[in-house]
C-alpha positions in Angstrom: 13.6 -34.1 -33.6 17.2 -34.1 -32.5 18.1 -31.5 -35.1 15.4 -29.3 -33.8 16.8 -29.7 -30.3 20.2 -28.7 -31.5 18.8 -25.6 -33.3 16.9 -24.6 -30.1 20.2 -25.0 -28.2 22.2 -23.0 -30.7 19.6 -20.3 -31.5 20.1 -18.3 -28.3 23.8 -17.9 -29.1 23.1 -15.1 -31.7 20.8 -13.3 -29.3 23.2 -13.5 -26.5 26.1 -12.3 -28.6 24.1 -9.4 -29.8 23.2 -8.5 -26.2 26.8 -8.7 -25.3 28.0 -6.4 -28.0 25.1 -4.0 -28.0 24.5 -3.6 -24.2 27.1 -5.2 -21.9 30.3 -4.1 -23.5 29.3 -0.5 -24.1 28.0 -0.2 -20.5 31.2 -1.7 -19.1 29.6 -4.5 -17.1 32.6 -6.8 -16.8 31.0 -9.1 -14.3 28.0 -9.6 -16.5 30.3 -10.2 -19.4 32.2 -12.9 -17.5 29.0 -14.5 -16.4 27.5 -14.6 -19.9 30.8 -15.8 -21.4 31.0 -18.7 -18.8 27.4 -19.6 -19.7 28.3 -19.7 -23.4 31.3 -21.9 -22.7 29.1 -24.3 -20.7 26.5 -24.5 -23.5 29.0 -25.3 -26.2 29.9 -28.8 -25.0 26.2 -29.7 -24.7 25.7 -28.6 -28.3 28.7 -30.6 -29.5 27.6 -33.6 -27.6 24.1 -33.4 -29.1 25.7 -33.1 -32.6 27.8 -36.2 -32.0 24.8 -38.1 -30.7 22.8 -37.1 -33.7 25.5 -38.4 -36.0 25.6 -41.7 -34.1 21.8 -42.1 -34.2 21.7 -41.4 -38.0 24.8 -43.3 -38.9 22.8 -46.1 -40.5 21.2 -43.8 -43.1 24.1 -43.0 -45.3 24.3 -46.7 -46.4 20.8 -46.3 -48.0 21.9 -43.1 -49.7 25.1 -44.8 -50.7 23.3 -47.6 -52.5 21.3 -45.0 -54.5 24.4 -43.1 -55.2 26.1 -46.2 -56.5 23.1 -46.9 -58.8 23.3 -43.4 -60.2 27.0 -43.7 -60.8 26.6 -47.0 -62.6 23.7 -45.6 -64.7 25.8 -42.5 -65.5 28.8 -44.6 -66.5 26.6 -46.9 -68.7 25.1 -43.9 -70.4 28.6 -42.5 -71.1 29.7 -45.8 -72.6 26.6 -45.8 -74.8 27.2 -42.3 -76.0 30.9 -43.0 -76.7 29.8 -46.0 -78.9 27.3 -43.8 -80.8 30.0 -41.2 -81.5 32.4 -43.6 -83.1 
């Protein structure tokens, strides 16, 4: 849900940048360019804050993934030891 909110917040950046380069700059609207640039600068901290909050909320999950990763590493190591014994 939070990742979707971040995507919705970041999605308009591409559209706005396209509008700036295709319309505003060729027309020479410097005031509009400054206004849009200011809006983009204000949206950026909200996006970064949402990203940090999303990391904080999901910080308990890597431990679960970590346990599974450790099991896979141990299983892989055991299979390597078995194969090295067979090759002798």
